[in-house]
C-alpha positions in Angstrom: 97.8 -56.5 48.6 94.4 -56.2 50.4 93.8 -52.7 49.2 94.8 -53.5 45.6 92.5 -56.6 45.4 89.5 -54.7 46.9 89.8 -51.5 44.9 91.0 -52.7 41.6 89.1 -54.7 39.0 90.8 -57.4 37.0 87.8 -59.0 35.3 84.6 -57.3 34.0 81.8 -59.3 32.8 78.0 -59.6 32.9 76.1 -62.8 33.2 72.5 -62.2 32.3 70.0 -63.5 35.0 66.7 -62.6 33.2 65.1 -62.0 29.8 64.0 -58.4 30.3 67.0 -56.5 31.0 68.1 -54.4 28.1 71.0 -52.4 29.7 73.1 -53.4 32.8 75.4 -51.0 34.5 78.4 -52.8 35.9 78.7 -52.1 39.7 82.1 -50.2 40.2 81.3 -49.4 43.8 84.1 -46.8 43.7 86.7 -49.2 42.3 89.1 -48.5 39.5 89.9 -50.6 36.5 93.3 -52.1 36.4 95.6 -51.5 33.3 95.7 -54.9 31.5 92.2 -56.0 33.1 90.1 -58.5 31.2 86.8 -57.6 29.7 84.5 -60.4 28.7 81.6 -59.5 26.3 79.4 -62.5 25.6 77.4 -63.2 22.4 74.3 -61.1 22.3 76.1 -58.2 24.3 77.9 -55.1 23.6 80.0 -53.3 26.3 80.3 -49.4 26.4 82.7 -47.3 28.4 81.4 -44.0 29.7 83.4 -41.3 31.4 81.5 -38.4 33.1 78.5 -38.9 30.8 80.6 -39.1 27.6 80.5 -42.3 25.6 83.9 -43.5 24.8 84.9 -46.9 23.6 82.6 -49.8 22.5 83.4 -53.5 22.6 81.8 -56.2 20.6 81.5 -59.8 21.8 84.9 -61.5 22.7 87.6 -61.3 25.5 89.5 -58.0 25.6 92.6 -57.0 27.4 92.2 -53.3 28.3 95.1 -51.4 27.0 95.8 -47.9 25.5 95.6 -49.5 22.1 92.1 -50.7 22.4 90.6 -47.8 24.6 91.9 -44.9 22.5 89.0 -42.6 23.1 89.0 -43.2 26.8 92.8 -42.7 26.8 92.4 -39.4 25.1 89.6 -38.3 27.5 91.7 -39.1 30.5 94.7 -37.6 28.9 96.8 -40.7 29.7 100.0 -41.3 27.9 100.4 -44.2 25.6 101.5 -47.4 27.5 100.1 -46.2 30.8 100.3 -48.4 33.8 98.1 -46.6 36.3 94.5 -47.7 37.2 91.7 -45.6 35.7 88.0 -45.1 36.3 85.1 -45.4 33.9 81.5 -46.6 34.0 80.8 -49.8 32.1 77.4 -50.5 30.5 76.5 -53.9 29.0 73.8 -53.8 26.3 71.7 -56.8 25.6 71.4 -57.1 21.7 69.3 -60.1 21.7 65.7 -60.0 20.5 62.9 -59.3 23.0 59.9 -61.2 21.7 56.4 -61.6 22.7 55.9 -57.8 23.6 52.1 -57.0 23.6 50.6 -53.9 22.2 46.9 -52.8 22.1 44.9 -49.6 21.5 44.0 -47.9 24.9 41.5 -45.8 23.0 39.9 -46.7 19.5 41.5 -45.6 16.4 39.2 -43.3 14.3 39.1 -44.1 10.5 37.0 -43.0 7.6 35.5 -45.8 5.6 34.0 -45.6 2.1 31.0 -47.8 3.1 30.4 -47.0 6.9 31.6 -43.5 7.2 33.5 -42.6 10.3 34.0 -45.6 12.6 36.2 -46.3 15.5 38.5 -49.3 15.6 40.4 -51.3 18.3 43.2 -53.6 17.8 45.8 -55.7 19.6 48.8 -57.9 18.7 52.5 -58.6 19.6 55.9 -57.3 18.5 59.5 -58.1 18.8 62.6 -55.7 18.8 66.3 -55.6 19.5 69.1 -53.0 20.1 70.6 -52.2 16.7 72.7 -49.2 17.5 74.0 -49.3 21.1 75.6 -45.9 21.1 72.4 -44.1 19.8 70.2 -46.1 22.1 72.3 -45.1 25.1 72.3 -41.5 24.1 68.6 -41.1 23.2 66.8 -43.4 25.5 68.7 -44.8 28.3 70.9 -42.1 29.7 72.9 -43.1 32.7 70.5 -45.3 34.7 71.8 -48.2 36.8 69.7 -50.7 34.8 67.1 -50.5 32.0 64.5 -53.2 31.0 61.6 -53.9 28.7 59.2 -52.6 31.3 60.8 -49.3 31.3 60.3 -48.8 27.5 57.3 -50.9 26.5 54.9 -47.9 27.0 57.0 -45.8 24.7 57.3 -48.6 22.0 53.5 -49.6 22.3 52.9 -45.9 21.3 55.2 -46.1 18.3 53.4 -49.2 17.1 49.9 -47.8 17.6 50.8 -44.6 15.9 52.3 -46.4 13.0 49.2 -48.6 12.6 47.0 -45.3 12.7 49.2 -43.7 10.0 49.0 -46.9 7.9 45.2 -46.9 8.0 44.9 -43.2 7.3 47.4 -43.1 4.4 46.3 -46.5 2.7 42.6 -45.6 2.9 41.9 -49.3 3.4 38.3 -50.4 3.7 37.1 -51.9 7.0 36.1 -55.1 5.2 39.5 -55.4 3.6 41.3 -54.5 6.9 39.6 -57.4 8.8 40.4 -59.9 5.9 43.9 -59.1 5.3 45.8 -58.9 8.7 49.1 -60.4 7.5 49.5 -58.0 4.6 48.5 -55.1 6.8 51.0 -56.2 9.4 53.9 -56.1 6.8 52.7 -52.5 5.8 52.5 -51.2 9.4 55.8 -52.8 10.2 57.5 -50.9 7.6 56.2 -47.8 8.9 57.1 -48.5 12.4 60.7 -49.5 11.7 61.7 -45.9 10.8 60.5 -44.9 14.3 62.3 -47.6 16.0 65.5 -46.8 14.2 65.4 -43.3 15.4 66.3 -44.5 18.9 68.8 -47.2 17.9 66.3 -50.1 18.0 65.2 -52.5 15.3 61.6 -53.7 15.1 62.0 -57.4 14.1 58.4 -58.5 14.1 55.0 -56.9 14.2 51.9 -58.9 14.3 48.2 -57.5 14.2 46.3 -60.3 15.6 42.8 -58.6 15.6 40.8 -55.7 14.8 37.3 -55.1 16.4 34.6 -52.8 15.0 31.3 -51.4 16.0 28.5 -54.0 16.1 26.9 -52.8 12.8 30.3 -53.1 11.0 30.7 -56.6 12.4 27.4 -57.8 11.1 28.3 -56.3 7.5 31.6 -58.3 7.7 29.7 -61.4 8.5 27.2 -60.8 5.7 30.0 -60.1 3.3 31.5 -63.5 4.2 28.3 -65.2 3.6 27.9 -63.7 0.1 31.4 -64.9 -0.8 30.6 -68.5 0.3 27.3 -68.6 -1.6 28.6 -67.2 -4.9 26.3 -68.3 -7.8 23.8 -69.9 -5.3 22.7 -66.5 -4.0 19.3 -66.7 -5.9 18.4 -70.0 -4.3 19.5 -68.6 -0.9 17.3 -65.4 -1.3 14.3 -67.6 -2.5 14.5 -69.9 0.3 14.7 -67.3 3.0 11.9 -65.4 1.3 9.7 -68.5 1.7 10.6 -68.9 5.2 9.9 -65.2 6.1 6.5 -65.4 4.4 5.5 -68.5 6.4 6.7 -66.9 9.6 4.8 -63.7 8.9 1.5 -65.8 8.4 2.2 -67.5 11.7 2.8 -64.4 13.7 -0.2 -62.3 12.5 -2.9 -61.1 14.9 -6.4 -62.6 15.1 -7.9 -59.9 12.9 -7.3 -60.9 9.2 -5.3 -63.8 10.3 -7.0 -66.2 8.0 -6.7 -64.1 4.8 -3.1 -63.1 5.7 -2.1 -66.7 6.1 -3.7 -67.8 2.9 -2.0 -64.9 0.9 1.4 -65.7 2.6 1.2 -69.4 2.0 0.1 -68.9 -1.7 3.2 -66.7 -2.2 5.3 -69.1 -0.4 4.3 -72.0 -2.5 4.8 -69.9 -5.6 8.3 -68.9 -4.6 8.9 -72.7 -3.7 7.7 -73.7 -7.1 9.8 -71.3 -8.9 12.8 -72.5 -6.9 12.0 -76.2 -7.8 11.4 -75.4 -11.5 14.8 -73.6 -11.5 16.4 -76.5 -9.9 14.8 -78.9 -12.3 15.8 -76.8 -15.3 19.3 -76.9 -14.2 19.4 -80.6 -13.9 17.6 -81.4 -17.2 19.7 -83.2 -19.7 19.8 -81.1 -22.9 18.3 -82.6 -26.0 20.6 -84.6 -28.0 21.1 -83.9 -31.7 23.5 -84.6 -34.7 26.3 -82.4 -35.9 26.8 -81.8 -39.7 30.1 -83.4 -41.0 30.4 -80.5 -43.5 30.1 -77.4 -41.4 29.8 -78.8 -37.8 26.4 -77.1 -37.1 24.2 -78.9 -34.5 20.8 -80.2 -35.9 17.9 -82.2 -34.6 18.6 -85.8 -34.2 16.0 -86.7 -36.9 17.0 -84.0 -39.4 17.6 -85.1 -43.0 19.3 -81.9 -44.1 21.7 -79.5 -42.3 19.9 -76.3 -41.1 23.1 -74.3 -41.9 24.7 -75.6 -45.1 21.8 -77.9 -46.5 24.1 -81.0 -46.7 21.9 -84.1 -46.7 22.5 -86.5 -43.9 23.0 -90.2 -44.7 20.1 -92.2 -43.2 20.2 -95.8 -41.9 17.4 -98.2 -42.8 17.0 -99.0 -39.1 16.1 -95.3 -38.2 12.6 -94.2 -37.6 11.7 -91.6 -40.3 9.4 -89.7 -37.8 11.3 -89.5 -34.5 14.8 -90.8 -35.4 14.8 -93.6 -32.9 17.0 -96.5 -33.7 15.1 -99.7 -34.6 16.0 -103.3 -34.8 16.3 -104.7 -38.2 13.0 -107.0 -37.8 11.0 -104.3 -36.3 7.8 -103.4 -38.2 6.8 -100.4 -36.0 8.9 -97.8 -34.0 8.9 -98.6 -30.3 9.1 -94.8 -29.5 6.3 -93.3 -31.7 4.4 -96.3 -33.1 5.0 -95.1 -36.8 4.9 -98.1 -39.2 8.2 -98.9 -40.8 
C-alpha cells in the first residue's frame, strides 16, 4: 500500500500562487497516474497532457475522472486497450488563461518616421498592454515547449517587440502627421492594436488591450505642437494676439538697444508701438460699436435710415407721425416746440 500511495497519483490540480505564471508543469517526480484519478481544472485554467513531447488530450475547467473515454488521444499513443486499469505516465501542463494586465512597453530606440511638415524625425513612445492565452495548444507548441514553468517575465521582451513593431508599421502605413499623432492617442492605440493582434494570434495569444500613453518628439517638434495648440485656442482672436505681441516686441527692442542711436531707436519703436496700440484699440472699439438703427420697409423689407420718408428700394412712402422731428427723426413730446436732439423748430 505504501508503494502505491507514493508512486501513483489520485488527484491532479494546480493552485495558483502568483499572477505572473502562464504555464505550470505538474511535478510528477517519476510517479504514474492511476486509472480513474481525478483531474481538477479551475476557472481560468486549461490542462494539457503531453507524452514524450507530443500533445495529447486537453481539458477545460471542471472535475474530470481520467478514463479511456476522456483521454482517447493518450490512450492511442500508449496503445492501451479500452477499459484499461493499469497506471500510465504523462506530463501534465496547466495553462493560465486569465488576462495578464499592466504589462509595460516602451521604445528602447526611437522610431524613425517621415513627416510632411518636419521631414524625417525620431519618435519615442511608451504605454501598457494586456494579453491572455487564447489557443493553449498553439501556445504550447510555438512558444512554451516543455519547460517546467513559464511566466510573463519569460515572454515580455518578445511581446514588447511585437507591440513596438506594430506601432512602427502603423505609423509608416497611415502616414499620420506628428501633430495628429500627439493629439489622437486613443484613436491611434485602436489602430495599432488591430495590427498587433494578428502577431499575437500567431503564437496562440490574444491582445486584449493596447494603450499608447505618450509620444515624445525632438525639441523643435515639441515647440511646433505647443504653437499649434495656441493657435487652436486663440481662433479668431489671432489678430489681437499678434498686435499685442508686436507692441511688446517693439518696446523691448527700444529698451535693449545700445547707447549709440538709442534715443532715435527708442523714439521710433515707441511711435510704432503706439500706432499698433491705437490700431488695436480702434479695432476693438469698432467691434463694440452699436450699429446705427433704422427702419424697415413694410412693402419690400429693405432697411432704410430711421428718418427716411421713402423706401430707397421700392419708393414706398413711410407714414410719419406728428411728433417725429423732420430733420433727425427723433421722437418728440406732443408739446415740444423744438427738437431736443438737433434743435430744429417744430
